[in-house]
C-alpha positions, 0 to 999 in steps of 0.5 A: 226207768231203768237205763240202759236204754242200753240202754241200760240195762234192763232188769225185771219184768212185771206181769200185770193181770187185770180182771175186768167185770166189764165186757169188751174185746175178748182174748186172754179172758177167763169166764166164770159164772152161769147164764146171761144175767149172772155171768162174769168175765175175767180178763187178764192184762199182762204188763212187763216192766224191767224195774226192781226194788222201790220202783217196782213197788210203786208200779204195784201201787199204780196197779192197785189204783188201776184196780180201784179205777176199774171196778171188778179188776184185780192186778197180779204182778210177777217179777222176771228178774234180770231176764227181761229181754230173753223173756220178752223175745220168747214171748213174741216168738211164741205169739204169747207176749205181754199185752203192755210192756216197757220198751226202748229197743224199737229197732229190735222189736217194732215189728212185734209192736202195735202202731200207736199213732191212731190211738194217740192222735184220736184220744183227747184223754191222753193230752198228747200236747202236754208231753215234751215233744222230743221224747216221741222221737225215741219211740218211732221207727220212721214215722210210725209211733210204737211207744208212749213216753213214760219216764226219761232222764238226761245226764248231769255231773253230781258233785259232793259239796262237802268235799268242795268246801273242804278243798276250798274249791268253788262249786261248778256252775252251768256253762263250765268247760271240760278243761275246768272240769279236769282242773277241779278234778285234779284239785279234789284228788287227795291220794292220802285219803284215797279220794279222787276228783272223778269216777270213770266207769271201767265198763262204759255204756257206749250209748251214754258216751254219745253225749260227750261225742256229740258235744265235741262235734262228732258221732259214732255213725253217719246221719243216714246210719250207713257209715262209721269210718270217719265218725266212730274213729274221728279225731273228735270222737277219740278226743272225747273218750281219750279224756277220761282214759287220761284222767285215770292215768294221771290219777285225777280219776279212779276206775269204778264198777269193774271186776272187784271194784265198787260202783261209782254210786257207792264210791260217791256215797262214801265220799271218795269221789268228788264228782260223779256223771249219771242220770236221775237214778241214784239221786234219792240214794245219795240223799238218803246216804246224807251226801250234800249233793249238787247237780250241774249241766255237762261241761263244754268243749271249746267253742261247741255247744253241749249235747245230751243223751236221753235214756227213755222208757216208753210203753208199747202194746203188743201186736199179738194182744187180743185186748188192745183197747184195754191195754191202751187204757192201761197205758193212758193210766200209767202216763197220767199225771197222778201216776207220773207223780208216784214214780220218783225213779225217773223224770216226769214226762208231762210239762204240767207235772214239772210245773206243778212240782216246780221240778224245773226250778229245783236246783237239783233237777233243773240241770236235767231239764236244761240238758233235755233241751240239748238232747236232740241228736239221734242215738246210733241204735236208732239209725242202723238195725245192725248197731248191736253188732258194731257196738260190740267192737266199740264197747271193747275199744272203749273199755281198752281206753279206760285201761290205758290204750290209745283211743285213736288206735283202738277206734280205728281197729274197731271200725275195721272190725265192724264195717262188714256188719254194715254192708 
């Protein structure tokens, strides 16, 4: 799964063509052969994904296994590169969308998606009780389910054990505070080595920042999705965001990923930042780079519970699909235990897979699942269909804070510039 359930955020689309020798619901079907006894029907099932690289290769392998499980089928994969949203929207607009697709932006697309409650509730093969229940909240609009969870990640703090050891600083432990985090960042900063305690994104995804804001007792928008004044510009919201701007200002953190700057992942791999905050995505690359890496749950603000935010990929079926039963079979196959175990770019959504692989006991993965239990708040984009318009002002404000602006001032202005979108 790729963020950016922003999320984060989309990169490539894949088209999967499934040729079936079976009968079944028609539509998008090519027929070859003559006569009743010898006719063959070839069906094409299209599947759109945003993954690239190794994750895409794994999906191609899953498609081959789907072929093997459905004799007479063939799967052809086409990549869309980073035009996922544009091509998906174009397909819906032309009434020719993929049959199955990765999905996260349900407020935008749900009217073009097939409700899945009837499939999920009536199909025992799905084994719906095996999924982490909180994941289904991200695939619903109102009480209607439009997406089946396929993968997810929460966010944790990565730390470079070698840098901690060299500085004689104990490794962070779950239950730590933001004050301790900032103190550690100061101790692990050595500008003579161009080494910093933490990496701060120059261009933050505001979706990801919600976990910090929730942890400080606030949010970007009211629970009913109708108000941002007093939420997006609250004292607590400003404090959570200002903290990172202040770390850049005092030199205990370095900006990453801006114009002419390396990504935080790359700087972490180079051993130049001691701590980095992210989802599951870079973990394998950290291991491959030889980083002696640890993970830990997010720090807490004084007297407040730690909150997390999910980045989730779900599978949806297009309302315009003419072969919804076949599409549902593919969805079930994709979220089966065997397929989930093949995909390492996100975290397993099934409890049985987590138990079998002992992911929740592995020190590197355990914090991700601990943060899952803390990820019950509803993201802003699910609370108001106009959130994208508001988010443009918020994103600009956050970027300004990372470059030295006052969080309270720019958030106040962002609220003034955004309230018209909520009317």
